[in-house]
PDB file of the backbone (N, CA, C, O) and the ligand in Angstrom, with CONECT records:
HET    LIG  A 101      17
ATOM      1  N   MET A   1      39.418  57.156  11.287  1.00  0.00           N
ATOM      2  CA  MET A   1      38.656  56.207  10.167  1.00  0.00           C
ATOM      3  C   MET A   1      38.875  54.754  10.737  1.00  0.00           C
ATOM      4  O   MET A   1      39.842  54.400  11.411  1.00  0.00           O
ATOM      5  N   LYS A   2      37.773  53.950  10.336  1.00  0.00           N
ATOM      6  CA  LYS A   2      37.517  52.432  10.758  1.00  0.00           C
ATOM      7  C   LYS A   2      38.690  51.656  10.060  1.00  0.00           C
ATOM      8  O   LYS A   2      38.998  51.853   8.884  1.00  0.00           O
ATOM      9  N   CYS A   3      39.263  50.835  10.812  1.00  0.00           N
ATOM     10  CA  CYS A   3      40.278  50.031  10.148  1.00  0.00           C
ATOM     11  C   CYS A   3      39.454  48.664   9.629  1.00  0.00           C
ATOM     12  O   CYS A   3      38.565  48.140  10.300  1.00  0.00           O
ATOM     13  N   LEU A   4      39.860  48.221   8.435  1.00  0.00           N
ATOM     14  CA  LEU A   4      39.477  47.153   7.915  1.00  0.00           C
ATOM     15  C   LEU A   4      40.360  45.911   7.991  1.00  0.00           C
ATOM     16  O   LEU A   4      41.563  46.096   8.179  1.00  0.00           O
ATOM     17  N   ASP A   5      39.920  44.721   7.871  1.00  0.00           N
ATOM     18  CA  ASP A   5      40.807  43.372   7.876  1.00  0.00           C
ATOM     19  C   ASP A   5      41.582  43.408   6.645  1.00  0.00           C
ATOM     20  O   ASP A   5      40.971  43.366   5.578  1.00  0.00           O
ATOM     21  N   PRO A   6      42.739  43.474   6.658  1.00  0.00           N
ATOM     22  CA  PRO A   6      43.715  43.649   5.424  1.00  0.00           C
ATOM     23  C   PRO A   6      43.486  42.420   4.625  1.00  0.00           C
ATOM     24  O   PRO A   6      43.281  42.633   3.430  1.00  0.00           O
ATOM     25  N   LYS A   7      43.475  41.160   5.019  1.00  0.00           N
ATOM     26  CA  LYS A   7      43.336  40.037   4.409  1.00  0.00           C
ATOM     27  C   LYS A   7      41.857  39.939   3.586  1.00  0.00           C
ATOM     28  O   LYS A   7      41.826  39.387   2.486  1.00  0.00           O
ATOM     29  N   ASP A   8      40.780  40.444   4.120  1.00  0.00           N
ATOM     30  CA  ASP A   8      39.349  40.667   3.405  1.00  0.00           C
ATOM     31  C   ASP A   8      39.699  41.679   2.428  1.00  0.00           C
ATOM     32  O   ASP A   8      39.458  41.358   1.264  1.00  0.00           O
ATOM     33  N   VAL A   9      40.202  42.811   2.614  1.00  0.00           N
ATOM     34  CA  VAL A   9      40.493  43.951   1.531  1.00  0.00           C
ATOM     35  C   VAL A   9      41.450  43.178   0.381  1.00  0.00           C
ATOM     36  O   VAL A   9      41.108  43.273  -0.798  1.00  0.00           O
ATOM     37  N   ALA A  10      42.498  42.509   0.694  1.00  0.00           N
ATOM     38  CA  ALA A  10      43.475  41.985  -0.380  1.00  0.00           C
ATOM     39  C   ALA A  10      42.524  41.053  -1.230  1.00  0.00           C
ATOM     40  O   ALA A  10      42.660  41.159  -2.449  1.00  0.00           O
ATOM     41  N   GLN A  11      41.742  40.309  -0.847  1.00  0.00           N
ATOM     42  CA  GLN A  11      41.036  39.280  -1.478  1.00  0.00           C
ATOM     43  C   GLN A  11      40.206  40.047  -2.646  1.00  0.00           C
ATOM     44  O   GLN A  11      39.960  39.469  -3.704  1.00  0.00           O
ATOM     45  N   ASN A  12      39.821  41.281  -2.412  1.00  0.00           N
ATOM     46  CA  ASN A  12      39.108  41.931  -3.409  1.00  0.00           C
ATOM     47  C   ASN A  12      39.804  42.753  -4.474  1.00  0.00           C
ATOM     48  O   ASN A  12      39.206  43.322  -5.386  1.00  0.00           O
ATOM     49  N   LEU A  13      41.158  42.771  -4.281  1.00  0.00           N
ATOM     50  CA  LEU A  13      42.160  43.415  -5.037  1.00  0.00           C
ATOM     51  C   LEU A  13      43.055  42.349  -5.576  1.00  0.00           C
ATOM     52  O   LEU A  13      43.621  41.514  -4.870  1.00  0.00           O
ATOM     53  N   PRO A  14      43.171  42.459  -7.247  1.00  0.00           N
ATOM     54  CA  PRO A  14      43.869  41.479  -7.784  1.00  0.00           C
ATOM     55  C   PRO A  14      45.332  41.435  -7.724  1.00  0.00           C
ATOM     56  O   PRO A  14      45.975  42.308  -8.305  1.00  0.00           O
ATOM     57  N   GLY A  15      45.993  40.379  -6.990  1.00  0.00           N
ATOM     58  CA  GLY A  15      47.452  40.416  -6.823  1.00  0.00           C
ATOM     59  C   GLY A  15      48.058  41.122  -5.434  1.00  0.00           C
ATOM     60  O   GLY A  15      49.233  41.356  -5.154  1.00  0.00           O
ATOM     61  N   TRP A  16      46.884  41.369  -4.690  1.00  0.00           N
ATOM     62  CA  TRP A  16      47.450  42.252  -3.462  1.00  0.00           C
ATOM     63  C   TRP A  16      47.326  40.932  -2.232  1.00  0.00           C
ATOM     64  O   TRP A  16      46.545  39.980  -2.208  1.00  0.00           O
ATOM     65  N   THR A  17      48.340  41.288  -1.341  1.00  0.00           N
ATOM     66  CA  THR A  17      48.365  40.567  -0.154  1.00  0.00           C
ATOM     67  C   THR A  17      48.104  41.175   1.172  1.00  0.00           C
ATOM     68  O   THR A  17      48.485  42.332   1.352  1.00  0.00           O
ATOM     69  N   GLY A  18      47.568  40.606   2.018  1.00  0.00           N
ATOM     70  CA  GLY A  18      47.184  41.461   3.279  1.00  0.00           C
ATOM     71  C   GLY A  18      48.224  41.002   4.417  1.00  0.00           C
ATOM     72  O   GLY A  18      48.555  39.823   4.538  1.00  0.00           O
ATOM     73  N   GLY A  19      48.667  41.937   5.164  1.00  0.00           N
ATOM     74  CA  GLY A  19      49.695  41.677   6.278  1.00  0.00           C
ATOM     75  C   GLY A  19      48.894  42.086   7.541  1.00  0.00           C
ATOM     76  O   GLY A  19      47.676  42.262   7.574  1.00  0.00           O
ATOM     77  N   ASP A  20      49.678  42.198   8.476  1.00  0.00           N
ATOM     78  CA  ASP A  20      49.020  42.366   9.937  1.00  0.00           C
ATOM     79  C   ASP A  20      48.248  43.927   9.828  1.00  0.00           C
ATOM     80  O   ASP A  20      47.109  44.058  10.277  1.00  0.00           O
ATOM     81  N   ASP A  21      48.908  44.972   9.252  1.00  0.00           N
ATOM     82  CA  ASP A  21      48.215  46.256   9.107  1.00  0.00           C
ATOM     83  C   ASP A  21      48.604  46.877   7.893  1.00  0.00           C
ATOM     84  O   ASP A  21      48.866  48.074   7.780  1.00  0.00           O
ATOM     85  N   PHE A  22      48.637  45.916   6.868  1.00  0.00           N
ATOM     86  CA  PHE A  22      48.818  46.654   5.593  1.00  0.00           C
ATOM     87  C   PHE A  22      48.391  45.754   4.582  1.00  0.00           C
ATOM     88  O   PHE A  22      47.955  44.636   4.857  1.00  0.00           O
ATOM     89  N   ILE A  23      48.517  46.274   3.201  1.00  0.00           N
ATOM     90  CA  ILE A  23      48.337  45.391   2.135  1.00  0.00           C
ATOM     91  C   ILE A  23      49.516  45.755   1.151  1.00  0.00           C
ATOM     92  O   ILE A  23      50.062  46.858   1.170  1.00  0.00           O
ATOM     93  N   THR A  24      49.863  44.730   0.286  1.00  0.00           N
ATOM     94  CA  THR A  24      51.038  45.026  -0.522  1.00  0.00           C
ATOM     95  C   THR A  24      51.085  44.355  -1.719  1.00  0.00           C
ATOM     96  O   THR A  24      50.668  43.198  -1.660  1.00  0.00           O
ATOM     97  N   LYS A  25      51.533  44.804  -2.964  1.00  0.00           N
ATOM     98  CA  LYS A  25      51.766  44.126  -4.111  1.00  0.00           C
ATOM     99  C   LYS A  25      52.933  44.623  -4.831  1.00  0.00           C
ATOM    100  O   LYS A  25      53.392  45.757  -4.693  1.00  0.00           O
ATOM    101  N   VAL A  26      53.382  43.737  -5.593  1.00  0.00           N
ATOM    102  CA  VAL A  26      54.619  44.015  -6.562  1.00  0.00           C
ATOM    103  C   VAL A  26      54.131  44.211  -8.000  1.00  0.00           C
ATOM    104  O   VAL A  26      53.715  43.261  -8.664  1.00  0.00           O
ATOM    105  N   PHE A  27      54.192  45.491  -8.477  1.00  0.00           N
ATOM    106  CA  PHE A  27      53.802  45.845  -9.872  1.00  0.00           C
ATOM    107  C   PHE A  27      55.011  45.679 -10.810  1.00  0.00           C
ATOM    108  O   PHE A  27      56.088  46.238 -10.604  1.00  0.00           O
ATOM    109  N   LYS A  28      54.766  44.903 -11.815  1.00  0.00           N
ATOM    110  CA  LYS A  28      55.899  44.974 -12.792  1.00  0.00           C
ATOM    111  C   LYS A  28      55.428  45.535 -14.164  1.00  0.00           C
ATOM    112  O   LYS A  28      54.304  45.376 -14.640  1.00  0.00           O
ATOM    113  N   PHE A  29      56.509  46.245 -14.752  1.00  0.00           N
ATOM    114  CA  PHE A  29      56.379  47.104 -16.120  1.00  0.00           C
ATOM    115  C   PHE A  29      57.211  46.782 -17.001  1.00  0.00           C
ATOM    116  O   PHE A  29      58.132  46.046 -16.646  1.00  0.00           O
ATOM    117  N   GLY A  30      57.155  47.160 -18.191  1.00  0.00           N
ATOM    118  CA  GLY A  30      58.149  46.849 -19.440  1.00  0.00           C
ATOM    119  C   GLY A  30      59.367  47.385 -19.167  1.00  0.00           C
ATOM    120  O   GLY A  30      60.350  46.706 -19.463  1.00  0.00           O
ATOM    121  N   ASP A  31      59.559  48.718 -18.543  1.00  0.00           N
ATOM    122  CA  ASP A  31      60.936  49.158 -18.449  1.00  0.00           C
ATOM    123  C   ASP A  31      60.802  50.241 -17.246  1.00  0.00           C
ATOM    124  O   ASP A  31      59.811  50.326 -16.521  1.00  0.00           O
ATOM    125  N   PHE A  32      61.827  50.961 -17.163  1.00  0.00           N
ATOM    126  CA  PHE A  32      61.869  51.934 -15.986  1.00  0.00           C
ATOM    127  C   PHE A  32      61.020  53.020 -16.369  1.00  0.00           C
ATOM    128  O   PHE A  32      60.408  53.607 -15.477  1.00  0.00           O
ATOM    129  N   ALA A  33      60.893  53.363 -17.515  1.00  0.00           N
ATOM    130  CA  ALA A  33      60.135  54.547 -17.798  1.00  0.00           C
ATOM    131  C   ALA A  33      58.726  54.369 -17.768  1.00  0.00           C
ATOM    132  O   ALA A  33      57.986  55.326 -17.540  1.00  0.00           O
ATOM    133  N   GLU A  34      58.212  53.019 -18.017  1.00  0.00           N
ATOM    134  CA  GLU A  34      56.766  52.855 -17.443  1.00  0.00           C
ATOM    135  C   GLU A  34      56.307  52.729 -16.235  1.00  0.00           C
ATOM    136  O   GLU A  34      55.148  52.945 -15.880  1.00  0.00           O
ATOM    137  N   ALA A  35      57.524  52.253 -15.337  1.00  0.00           N
ATOM    138  CA  ALA A  35      57.298  52.185 -13.846  1.00  0.00           C
ATOM    139  C   ALA A  35      57.394  53.585 -13.199  1.00  0.00           C
ATOM    140  O   ALA A  35      56.728  53.873 -12.205  1.00  0.00           O
ATOM    141  N   PHE A  36      58.222  54.422 -13.781  1.00  0.00           N
ATOM    142  CA  PHE A  36      58.278  55.889 -13.350  1.00  0.00           C
ATOM    143  C   PHE A  36      57.220  56.679 -13.703  1.00  0.00           C
ATOM    144  O   PHE A  36      56.960  57.697 -13.062  1.00  0.00           O
ATOM    145  N   GLY A  37      56.491  56.281 -14.777  1.00  0.00           N
ATOM    146  CA  GLY A  37      55.139  56.965 -15.242  1.00  0.00           C
ATOM    147  C   GLY A  37      54.081  56.669 -14.219  1.00  0.00           C
ATOM    148  O   GLY A  37      53.409  57.541 -13.668  1.00  0.00           O
ATOM    149  N   PHE A  38      53.974  55.332 -13.996  1.00  0.00           N
ATOM    150  CA  PHE A  38      52.915  54.913 -13.076  1.00  0.00           C
ATOM    151  C   PHE A  38      53.130  55.630 -11.746  1.00  0.00           C
ATOM    152  O   PHE A  38      52.179  56.209 -11.222  1.00  0.00           O
ATOM    153  N   MET A  39      54.422  55.616 -11.135  1.00  0.00           N
ATOM    154  CA  MET A  39      54.758  56.306  -9.993  1.00  0.00           C
ATOM    155  C   MET A  39      54.321  57.714 -10.041  1.00  0.00           C
ATOM    156  O   MET A  39      53.745  58.196  -9.066  1.00  0.00           O
ATOM    157  N   THR A  40      54.556  58.428 -11.129  1.00  0.00           N
ATOM    158  CA  THR A  40      54.295  59.865 -11.200  1.00  0.00           C
ATOM    159  C   THR A  40      52.954  60.205 -11.158  1.00  0.00           C
ATOM    160  O   THR A  40      52.549  61.174 -10.515  1.00  0.00           O
ATOM    161  N   ARG A  41      52.051  59.280 -11.969  1.00  0.00           N
ATOM    162  CA  ARG A  41      50.812  59.504 -11.967  1.00  0.00           C
ATOM    163  C   ARG A  41      50.012  59.170 -10.520  1.00  0.00           C
ATOM    164  O   ARG A  41      49.002  59.779 -10.167  1.00  0.00           O
ATOM    165  N   ILE A  42      50.550  58.259  -9.871  1.00  0.00           N
ATOM    166  CA  ILE A  42      49.979  57.811  -8.505  1.00  0.00           C
ATOM    167  C   ILE A  42      50.472  58.970  -7.682  1.00  0.00           C
ATOM    168  O   ILE A  42      49.603  59.434  -6.944  1.00  0.00           O
ATOM    169  N   ALA A  43      51.534  59.496  -7.629  1.00  0.00           N
ATOM    170  CA  ALA A  43      52.119  60.585  -6.765  1.00  0.00           C
ATOM    171  C   ALA A  43      51.035  61.862  -6.703  1.00  0.00           C
ATOM    172  O   ALA A  43      50.619  62.428  -5.692  1.00  0.00           O
ATOM    173  N   ILE A  44      50.781  62.076  -7.797  1.00  0.00           N
ATOM    174  CA  ILE A  44      49.744  63.276  -8.002  1.00  0.00           C
ATOM    175  C   ILE A  44      48.432  62.878  -7.314  1.00  0.00           C
ATOM    176  O   ILE A  44      47.891  63.571  -6.453  1.00  0.00           O
ATOM    177  N   ILE A  45      47.949  61.661  -7.782  1.00  0.00           N
ATOM    178  CA  ILE A  45      46.607  61.416  -7.104  1.00  0.00           C
ATOM    179  C   ILE A  45      46.731  61.193  -5.476  1.00  0.00           C
ATOM    180  O   ILE A  45      45.876  61.625  -4.702  1.00  0.00           O
ATOM    181  N   ALA A  46      47.869  60.485  -5.062  1.00  0.00           N
ATOM    182  CA  ALA A  46      47.979  60.378  -3.674  1.00  0.00           C
ATOM    183  C   ALA A  46      48.224  61.754  -2.752  1.00  0.00           C
ATOM    184  O   ALA A  46      47.736  61.875  -1.628  1.00  0.00           O
ATOM    185  N   ASP A  47      48.911  62.596  -3.284  1.00  0.00           N
ATOM    186  CA  ASP A  47      49.135  63.935  -2.872  1.00  0.00           C
ATOM    187  C   ASP A  47      47.774  64.709  -2.811  1.00  0.00           C
ATOM    188  O   ASP A  47      47.591  65.404  -1.811  1.00  0.00           O
ATOM    189  N   LYS A  48      46.854  64.667  -3.720  1.00  0.00           N
ATOM    190  CA  LYS A  48      45.583  65.258  -3.695  1.00  0.00           C
ATOM    191  C   LYS A  48      44.773  64.528  -2.665  1.00  0.00           C
ATOM    192  O   LYS A  48      43.880  65.215  -2.170  1.00  0.00           O
ATOM    193  N   MET A  49      44.877  63.271  -2.218  1.00  0.00           N
ATOM    194  CA  MET A  49      44.228  62.491  -1.279  1.00  0.00           C
ATOM    195  C   MET A  49      44.757  62.798   0.150  1.00  0.00           C
ATOM    196  O   MET A  49      44.148  62.557   1.192  1.00  0.00           O
ATOM    197  N   ASP A  50      45.947  63.350   0.041  1.00  0.00           N
ATOM    198  CA  ASP A  50      46.761  63.594   1.289  1.00  0.00           C
ATOM    199  C   ASP A  50      46.915  61.854   1.966  1.00  0.00           C
ATOM    200  O   ASP A  50      46.763  61.538   3.146  1.00  0.00           O
ATOM    201  N   HIS A  51      47.197  61.087   1.004  1.00  0.00           N
ATOM    202  CA  HIS A  51      47.251  59.698   1.406  1.00  0.00           C
ATOM    203  C   HIS A  51      48.452  59.080   0.443  1.00  0.00           C
ATOM    204  O   HIS A  51      48.341  59.046  -0.782  1.00  0.00           O
ATOM    205  N   HIS A  52      49.696  58.563   1.214  1.00  0.00           N
ATOM    206  CA  HIS A  52      50.888  58.493   0.569  1.00  0.00           C
ATOM    207  C   HIS A  52      51.373  56.858   0.671  1.00  0.00           C
ATOM    208  O   HIS A  52      51.413  56.234   1.731  1.00  0.00           O
ATOM    209  N   PRO A  53      51.655  56.424  -0.379  1.00  0.00           N
ATOM    210  CA  PRO A  53      52.217  55.074  -0.501  1.00  0.00           C
ATOM    211  C   PRO A  53      53.477  54.894   0.203  1.00  0.00           C
ATOM    212  O   PRO A  53      54.109  55.921   0.449  1.00  0.00           O
ATOM    213  N   GLU A  54      53.959  53.770   0.574  1.00  0.00           N
ATOM    214  CA  GLU A  54      55.382  53.438   0.775  1.00  0.00           C
ATOM    215  C   GLU A  54      55.669  52.455  -0.249  1.00  0.00           C
ATOM    216  O   GLU A  54      55.000  51.435  -0.415  1.00  0.00           O
ATOM    217  N   TRP A  55      56.687  52.789  -0.935  1.00  0.00           N
ATOM    218  CA  TRP A  55      56.981  51.966  -2.181  1.00  0.00           C
ATOM    219  C   TRP A  55      58.511  52.060  -2.432  1.00  0.00           C
ATOM    220  O   TRP A  55      59.248  52.842  -1.830  1.00  0.00           O
ATOM    221  N   PHE A  56      58.896  51.209  -3.352  1.00  0.00           N
ATOM    222  CA  PHE A  56      60.320  50.896  -3.478  1.00  0.00           C
ATOM    223  C   PHE A  56      60.348  50.443  -4.995  1.00  0.00           C
ATOM    224  O   PHE A  56      59.610  49.561  -5.434  1.00  0.00           O
ATOM    225  N   ASN A  57      61.249  51.118  -5.726  1.00  0.00           N
ATOM    226  CA  ASN A  57      61.379  51.050  -7.235  1.00  0.00           C
ATOM    227  C   ASN A  57      62.767  50.574  -7.660  1.00  0.00           C
ATOM    228  O   ASN A  57      63.712  51.300  -7.352  1.00  0.00           O
ATOM    229  N   VAL A  58      63.020  49.373  -8.371  1.00  0.00           N
ATOM    230  CA  VAL A  58      64.005  49.098  -8.893  1.00  0.00           C
ATOM    231  C   VAL A  58      63.783  48.781 -10.537  1.00  0.00           C
ATOM    232  O   VAL A  58      63.095  47.827 -10.900  1.00  0.00           O
ATOM    233  N   TYR A  59      64.341  49.546 -11.333  1.00  0.00           N
ATOM    234  CA  TYR A  59      64.224  49.167 -12.954  1.00  0.00           C
ATOM    235  C   TYR A  59      62.700  49.213 -13.111  1.00  0.00           C
ATOM    236  O   TYR A  59      62.137  50.283 -12.882  1.00  0.00           O
ATOM    237  N   ASN A  60      62.072  48.271 -13.436  1.00  0.00           N
ATOM    238  CA  ASN A  60      60.804  47.929 -13.847  1.00  0.00           C
ATOM    239  C   ASN A  60      59.834  47.495 -12.872  1.00  0.00           C
ATOM    240  O   ASN A  60      58.699  47.155 -13.206  1.00  0.00           O
ATOM    241  N   ARG A  61      60.303  47.494 -11.488  1.00  0.00           N
ATOM    242  CA  ARG A  61      59.344  46.964 -10.522  1.00  0.00           C
ATOM    243  C   ARG A  61      59.148  48.030  -9.504  1.00  0.00           C
ATOM    244  O   ARG A  61      60.044  48.807  -9.172  1.00  0.00           O
ATOM    245  N   VAL A  62      57.839  48.037  -8.980  1.00  0.00           N
ATOM    246  CA  VAL A  62      57.502  48.918  -7.971  1.00  0.00           C
ATOM    247  C   VAL A  62      56.821  48.099  -6.896  1.00  0.00           C
ATOM    248  O   VAL A  62      55.695  47.651  -7.109  1.00  0.00           O
ATOM    249  N   ASP A  63      57.489  47.866  -5.670  1.00  0.00           N
ATOM    250  CA  ASP A  63      56.968  47.207  -4.528  1.00  0.00           C
ATOM    251  C   ASP A  63      56.139  48.221  -3.697  1.00  0.00           C
ATOM    252  O   ASP A  63      56.703  49.144  -3.110  1.00  0.00           O
ATOM    253  N   VAL A  64      54.675  48.027  -3.646  1.00  0.00           N
ATOM    254  CA  VAL A  64      53.828  48.938  -2.903  1.00  0.00           C
ATOM    255  C   VAL A  64      53.271  48.255  -1.564  1.00  0.00           C
ATOM    256  O   VAL A  64      52.866  47.094  -1.494  1.00  0.00           O
ATOM    257  N   THR A  65      53.324  49.173  -0.521  1.00  0.00           N
ATOM    258  CA  THR A  65      52.798  48.877   0.783  1.00  0.00           C
ATOM    259  C   THR A  65      51.733  49.953   1.318  1.00  0.00           C
ATOM    260  O   THR A  65      52.128  51.074   1.637  1.00  0.00           O
ATOM    261  N   LEU A  66      50.584  49.651   1.398  1.00  0.00           N
ATOM    262  CA  LEU A  66      49.612  50.527   1.906  1.00  0.00           C
ATOM    263  C   LEU A  66      48.977  50.296   3.112  1.00  0.00           C
ATOM    264  O   LEU A  66      48.406  49.239   3.382  1.00  0.00           O
ATOM    265  N   THR A  67      49.081  51.513   4.043  1.00  0.00           N
ATOM    266  CA  THR A  67      48.523  51.361   5.320  1.00  0.00           C
ATOM    267  C   THR A  67      48.134  52.864   5.689  1.00  0.00           C
ATOM    268  O   THR A  67      48.597  53.834   5.090  1.00  0.00           O
ATOM    269  N   THR A  68      47.339  52.932   6.617  1.00  0.00           N
ATOM    270  CA  THR A  68      46.898  54.338   6.925  1.00  0.00           C
ATOM    271  C   THR A  68      47.599  54.598   8.319  1.00  0.00           C
ATOM    272  O   THR A  68      47.182  53.978   9.297  1.00  0.00           O
ATOM    273  N   HIS A  69      48.614  55.461   8.444  1.00  0.00           N
ATOM    274  CA  HIS A  69      49.515  55.576   9.587  1.00  0.00           C
ATOM    275  C   HIS A  69      48.742  56.255  10.652  1.00  0.00           C
ATOM    276  O   HIS A  69      49.069  56.081  11.826  1.00  0.00           O
ATOM    277  N   ASP A  70      47.807  56.966  10.357  1.00  0.00           N
ATOM    278  CA  ASP A  70      46.975  57.829  11.297  1.00  0.00           C
ATOM    279  C   ASP A  70      46.000  56.769  12.086  1.00  0.00           C
ATOM    280  O   ASP A  70      45.560  56.965  13.219  1.00  0.00           O
ATOM    281  N   ALA A  71      45.783  55.785  11.400  1.00  0.00           N
ATOM    282  CA  ALA A  71      44.663  54.786  11.814  1.00  0.00           C
ATOM    283  C   ALA A  71      45.278  53.595  12.395  1.00  0.00           C
ATOM    284  O   ALA A  71      44.634  52.807  13.087  1.00  0.00           O
ATOM    285  N   GLY A  72      46.774  53.428  12.065  1.00  0.00           N
ATOM    286  CA  GLY A  72      47.509  52.230  12.590  1.00  0.00           C
ATOM    287  C   GLY A  72      46.862  50.747  11.835  1.00  0.00           C
ATOM    288  O   GLY A  72      46.882  49.593  12.263  1.00  0.00           O
ATOM    289  N   GLY A  73      46.369  51.237  10.708  1.00  0.00           N
ATOM    290  CA  GLY A  73      46.090  49.949   9.905  1.00  0.00           C
ATOM    291  C   GLY A  73      45.341  50.340   8.537  1.00  0.00           C
ATOM    292  O   GLY A  73      45.409  51.474   8.063  1.00  0.00           O
ATOM    293  N   VAL A  74      44.659  49.341   7.983  1.00  0.00           N
ATOM    294  CA  VAL A  74      44.190  49.423   6.584  1.00  0.00           C
ATOM    295  C   VAL A  74      42.755  50.216   6.662  1.00  0.00           C
ATOM    296  O   VAL A  74      41.889  49.821   7.443  1.00  0.00           O
ATOM    297  N   THR A  75      42.547  51.350   5.819  1.00  0.00           N
ATOM    298  CA  THR A  75      41.306  51.917   5.920  1.00  0.00           C
ATOM    299  C   THR A  75      40.754  51.989   4.449  1.00  0.00           C
ATOM    300  O   THR A  75      41.342  51.506   3.482  1.00  0.00           O
ATOM    301  N   GLN A  76      39.695  52.572   4.407  1.00  0.00           N
ATOM    302  CA  GLN A  76      39.001  52.982   2.888  1.00  0.00           C
ATOM    303  C   GLN A  76      40.029  53.641   2.075  1.00  0.00           C
ATOM    304  O   GLN A  76      40.207  53.327   0.898  1.00  0.00           O
ATOM    305  N   LYS A  77      40.762  54.615   2.721  1.00  0.00           N
ATOM    306  CA  LYS A  77      41.736  55.340   1.941  1.00  0.00           C
ATOM    307  C   LYS A  77      42.644  54.445   1.271  1.00  0.00           C
ATOM    308  O   LYS A  77      43.008  54.745   0.134  1.00  0.00           O
ATOM    309  N   ASP A  78      43.086  53.326   1.847  1.00  0.00           N
ATOM    310  CA  ASP A  78      44.005  52.428   1.142  1.00  0.00           C
ATOM    311  C   ASP A  78      43.329  51.600   0.030  1.00  0.00           C
ATOM    312  O   ASP A  78      43.980  51.271  -0.962  1.00  0.00           O
ATOM    313  N   VAL A  79      42.153  51.291   0.166  1.00  0.00           N
ATOM    314  CA  VAL A  79      41.349  50.583  -0.845  1.00  0.00           C
ATOM    315  C   VAL A  79      41.262  51.486  -2.107  1.00  0.00           C
ATOM    316  O   VAL A  79      41.448  51.074  -3.252  1.00  0.00           O
ATOM    317  N   THR A  80      40.961  52.754  -1.768  1.00  0.00           N
ATOM    318  CA  THR A  80      40.900  53.693  -2.873  1.00  0.00           C
ATOM    319  C   THR A  80      42.186  54.024  -3.639  1.00  0.00           C
ATOM    320  O   THR A  80      42.184  54.262  -4.847  1.00  0.00           O
ATOM    321  N   LEU A  81      43.210  54.027  -2.923  1.00  0.00           N
ATOM    322  CA  LEU A  81      44.559  54.212  -3.621  1.00  0.00           C
ATOM    323  C   LEU A  81      44.916  53.058  -4.392  1.00  0.00           C
ATOM    324  O   LEU A  81      45.446  53.123  -5.501  1.00  0.00           O
ATOM    325  N   ALA A  82      44.628  52.033  -3.808  1.00  0.00           N
ATOM    326  CA  ALA A  82      44.941  50.505  -4.391  1.00  0.00           C
ATOM    327  C   ALA A  82      44.308  50.452  -5.857  1.00  0.00           C
ATOM    328  O   ALA A  82      44.939  50.152  -6.871  1.00  0.00           O
ATOM    329  N   GLU A  83      42.785  50.835  -5.790  1.00  0.00           N
ATOM    330  CA  GLU A  83      42.158  50.823  -6.966  1.00  0.00           C
ATOM    331  C   GLU A  83      42.694  51.788  -8.033  1.00  0.00           C
ATOM    332  O   GLU A  83      42.764  51.479  -9.222  1.00  0.00           O
ATOM    333  N   ALA A  84      43.065  52.973  -7.534  1.00  0.00           N
ATOM    334  CA  ALA A  84      43.680  53.940  -8.449  1.00  0.00           C
ATOM    335  C   ALA A  84      45.016  53.472  -9.017  1.00  0.00           C
ATOM    336  O   ALA A  84      45.433  53.942 -10.075  1.00  0.00           O
ATOM    337  N   MET A  85      45.689  52.557  -8.332  1.00  0.00           N
ATOM    338  CA  MET A  85      47.027  51.982  -8.887  1.00  0.00           C
ATOM    339  C   MET A  85      46.532  50.855  -9.893  1.00  0.00           C
ATOM    340  O   MET A  85      47.195  50.678 -10.915  1.00  0.00           O
ATOM    341  N   GLU A  86      45.466  50.127  -9.671  1.00  0.00           N
ATOM    342  CA  GLU A  86      45.211  49.193 -10.576  1.00  0.00           C
ATOM    343  C   GLU A  86      44.686  49.844 -11.845  1.00  0.00           C
ATOM    344  O   GLU A  86      44.898  49.297 -12.928  1.00  0.00           O
ATOM    345  N   THR A  87      44.118  50.804 -11.779  1.00  0.00           N
ATOM    346  CA  THR A  87      43.586  51.669 -12.897  1.00  0.00           C
ATOM    347  C   THR A  87      45.043  52.102 -13.792  1.00  0.00           C
ATOM    348  O   THR A  87      45.291  51.794 -14.958  1.00  0.00           O
ATOM    349  N   ALA A  88      45.789  52.807 -12.971  1.00  0.00           N
ATOM    350  CA  ALA A  88      46.847  53.285 -13.708  1.00  0.00           C
ATOM    351  C   ALA A  88      48.046  52.486 -14.180  1.00  0.00           C
ATOM    352  O   ALA A  88      48.954  52.884 -14.910  1.00  0.00           O
ATOM    353  N   ALA A  89      47.864  51.092 -13.547  1.00  0.00           N
ATOM    354  CA  ALA A  89      48.945  50.085 -14.188  1.00  0.00           C
ATOM    355  C   ALA A  89      48.591  49.374 -15.422  1.00  0.00           C
ATOM    356  O   ALA A  89      49.380  48.701 -16.086  1.00  0.00           O
ATOM    357  N   THR A  90      47.090  49.609 -15.739  1.00  0.00           N
ATOM    358  CA  THR A  90      46.636  48.749 -16.803  1.00  0.00           C
ATOM    359  C   THR A  90      46.193  49.504 -17.984  1.00  0.00           C
ATOM    360  O   THR A  90      45.776  48.909 -18.978  1.00  0.00           O
TER     361      THR A  90
HETATM  362  C1  LIG A 101      49.388  65.456   8.209  1.00  0.00           C
HETATM  363  C2  LIG A 101      49.092  64.650   7.038  1.00  0.00           C
HETATM  364  O1  LIG A 101      47.857  64.996   6.863  1.00  0.00           O
HETATM  365  C3  LIG A 101      49.090  63.168   7.419  1.00  0.00           C
HETATM  366  O2  LIG A 101      50.354  62.809   7.943  1.00  0.00           O
HETATM  367  C4  LIG A 101      48.613  62.407   6.464  1.00  0.00           C
HETATM  368  C5  LIG A 101      49.650  62.233   5.288  1.00  0.00           C
HETATM  369  N1  LIG A 101      49.683  61.034   4.558  1.00  0.00           N
HETATM  370  C6  LIG A 101      49.398  59.935   4.788  1.00  0.00           C
HETATM  371  N2  LIG A 101      49.548  58.709   4.289  1.00  0.00           N
HETATM  372  C7  LIG A 101      49.471  57.481   4.895  1.00  0.00           C
HETATM  373  N3  LIG A 101      49.694  56.483   4.037  1.00  0.00           N
HETATM  374  N4  LIG A 101      48.827  57.367   6.021  1.00  0.00           N
HETATM  375  C8  LIG A 101      48.716  58.608   6.665  1.00  0.00           C
HETATM  376  O3  LIG A 101      47.961  58.376   7.849  1.00  0.00           O
HETATM  377  C9  LIG A 101      48.746  59.794   6.206  1.00  0.00           C
HETATM  378  N5  LIG A 101      48.519  60.755   6.831  1.00  0.00           N
CONECT  362  363
CONECT  363  362  364  365
CONECT  364  363
CONECT  365  363  366  367
CONECT  366  365
CONECT  367  365  368  378
CONECT  368  367  369
CONECT  369  368  370
CONECT  370  369  371  377
CONECT  371  370  372
CONECT  372  371  373  374
CONECT  373  372
CONECT  374  372  375
CONECT  375  374  376  377
CONECT  376  375
CONECT  377  370  375  378
CONECT  378  367  377
END
């Protein structure tokens, strides 16, 4: 799958930042239940896509990094998953 420029990708996603080979965002929720609810909904979508996030949760915060390991960079799969996260978080 074709790799995209992470900076270009991040510019079109609210609150996302582009790194060398990834895009990243910190999501904040009202409490742990909301954060974990978000992670649960995304886990189901991600597994159906066979495309899994790197993420770290403490209480109401979820730090997300998206990259496509098989491609060694950011691909359309990361864009699709980031968009699903935006929908699930709002
Ligand atoms: C074998 C399996 O399909 C692959 O390892 C999938 C699983 N989930 C994945 N997730 C991510 N983020 N990148 C991948 O390249 C990837 N590959």
